C-alpha positions in Angstrom: 95.1 93.1 112.5 96.4 92.9 109.0 95.6 89.7 106.9 98.1 89.0 104.2 97.2 86.6 101.1 98.9 85.6 98.0 96.2 85.8 95.1 96.5 86.1 91.5 100.1 86.9 91.4 100.0 89.6 94.3 100.8 89.9 97.7 97.8 91.5 99.3 97.5 93.4 102.8 93.9 93.6 103.8 92.9 96.3 106.2 96.4 97.2 107.2 96.7 100.1 109.7 97.9 103.6 109.1 98.3 105.9 112.1 97.5 109.5 111.7 99.0 112.4 113.6 96.2 112.2 116.0 96.5 108.4 116.9 93.5 107.4 114.7 93.9 104.2 112.8 92.9 104.2 109.1 92.5 101.0 107.1 94.2 100.3 103.8 94.1 97.4 101.3 97.5 97.2 99.7 98.3 95.0 96.3 102.0 94.3 95.8 103.8 92.4 93.4 104.9 89.0 94.7 108.5 89.7 94.1 110.1 91.6 96.9 111.4 95.1 95.7 110.7 98.8 95.9 108.0 99.9 93.4 105.9 103.1 92.5 102.7 103.4 94.2 99.2 104.2 93.0 97.1 105.5 95.8 93.5 106.4 96.3 91.7 107.7 99.5 88.1 108.1 99.9 84.7 107.4 101.2 83.4 104.8 98.7 84.4 101.4 100.8 87.4 99.5 99.6 85.8 96.3 100.6 82.7 96.9 98.4 82.9 94.8 95.0 82.2 97.1 92.1 80.0 94.2 90.6 77.8 94.0 93.7 77.8 97.5 95.1 77.3 99.3 91.7 75.8 96.5 89.5 73.8 98.8 87.2 76.9 100.9 86.4 79.0 97.8 86.2 76.7 96.2 83.6 76.6 99.6 81.6 80.5 99.8 81.6 80.8 96.1 80.5 78.2 96.6 77.6 80.1 99.6 76.4 83.5 98.6 77.0 83.8 94.7 77.1 87.7 95.1 77.0 87.6 95.8 80.7 87.1 92.2 81.1 90.2 91.2 79.2 93.3 89.9 81.3 91.6 90.4 84.7 89.1 88.5 87.0 87.6 91.9 88.0 87.2 90.7 91.5 89.3 93.3 93.0 87.6 96.0 91.0 86.2 99.0 93.4 84.3 102.0 92.1 86.3 104.6 90.5 89.6 103.3 91.3 92.3 101.2 89.5 92.2 97.5 89.0 95.4 96.0 90.5 95.4 93.1 88.3 96.3 95.5 85.5 98.8 97.6 87.2 100.6 95.1 89.9 102.0 92.7 87.0 103.5 95.9 85.6 105.6 96.8 88.9 103.3 99.1 90.7 101.8 98.9 94.3 98.1 99.8 94.5 97.0 101.2 97.7 93.4 101.9 98.6 92.5 103.7 101.8 89.3 104.0 103.5 89.1 107.8 104.8 88.1 108.7 108.1 84.9 107.8 109.3 84.1 105.5 106.0 84.4 101.8 105.1 86.8 99.9 107.6 88.2 103.3 109.1 86.7 104.7 112.3 86.2 108.3 113.1 84.0 111.1 111.9 83.1 111.4 108.4 83.9 114.9 107.0 84.3 114.9 103.3 86.7 117.5 101.7 87.6 118.9 105.1 91.1 120.1 106.2 91.2 117.0 108.4 90.5 114.7 105.6 92.9 116.4 103.5 95.7 116.2 106.2 95.0 112.5 106.6 95.5 112.0 102.8 98.8 113.9 103.1 99.9 111.5 106.1 98.9 108.4 103.9 101.1 109.6 101.1 104.3 110.2 103.4 103.6 106.9 105.2 103.3 104.8 101.8 106.8 106.5 100.8 108.7 105.1 103.7 107.3 101.5 103.4 109.6 98.5 102.3 107.7 98.0 99.2 107.8 101.7 98.1 110.5 103.5 96.0 109.2 106.8 97.5 107.3 107.8 94.5 103.6 108.1 95.1 101.0 108.6 92.2 97.4 109.3 92.9 94.5 108.1 90.6 90.7 108.5 90.7 87.7 110.1 89.2 85.0 112.2 90.8 85.5 112.0 94.6 88.9 110.5 94.0 89.8 113.5 91.7 88.7 116.2 93.7 90.6 115.3 96.9 93.8 115.0 94.7 93.6 118.8 94.1 93.2 119.4 97.8 96.0 117.3 99.0 98.3 118.6 96.3 98.0 122.0 97.8 99.8 120.9 100.8 102.8 119.8 98.6 103.4 116.4 100.0 107.3 115.8 99.3 106.7 112.3 98.0 103.7 113.1 95.7 105.1 112.3 92.2 102.1 112.4 89.9 98.3 112.7 89.7 95.8 111.2 87.3 92.6 113.2 87.5 89.2 112.6 85.9 85.6 114.1 86.0 86.2 116.1 89.1 84.2 118.9 87.3 81.1 116.8 87.2 80.2 117.1 90.9 79.5 120.7 90.7 76.6 122.7 89.1 76.6 126.2 87.6 77.6 129.0 90.0 79.8 126.8 92.1 77.2 124.9 93.9 77.8 121.2 94.7 75.1 118.8 94.0 73.0 118.0 97.2 72.5 114.6 96.0 76.2 113.8 96.1 76.4 114.8 99.6 73.5 112.7 100.5 75.1 109.6 98.8 78.4 110.3 100.4 76.7 110.4 103.8 74.9 107.2 103.2 78.1 105.3 102.2 79.7 106.6 105.5 76.8 105.1 107.6 77.0 101.9 105.6 80.5 101.6 106.5 80.0 102.2 110.1 77.3 99.5 110.1 79.7 97.1 108.3 82.4 97.7 110.9 79.9 97.0 113.9 78.7 93.9 112.2 82.5 92.6 111.7 83.5 93.5 115.3 
């Protein structure tokens, strides 16, 4: 069931359901301006667990980032920051809706984890078109993210979602080694994240 809270100038939908074409329900956190209206959407879809606080789940990386770029702490509590996605406290005040979706089999979404597969890409497409029809959306969906969240943008763009309006991509090339081989350690990491997600869901059930 969706939980709705009003925090830090935002209306937040926690674990909001998005039904796929095969009936499976994905879970999303949606950060909206408190003022009712239709806004452009910034979406991320992936495996890293929308519930995992950047400061806790990736503390070494967080500490390095804050040390090198202390300005990230300005004008934000940072408590809604997740790994490799936008900070809603920076975007929502400027009139955007931020949508974070746990991909099939990861985080709070059930199903079989199959990174970069046709099924996952179709789910991403479905989420884009779903978001375009919501009461808080103006129908223009932008994608944002780096690494995993960058690679899957290229994949879903190939399907040409009618309401995909923009893509902001970074560091997608870093995942690959020479001769087109994907880093094995990256796959192992993604699988581990998926397993943690399943365990978390069991604990919360």
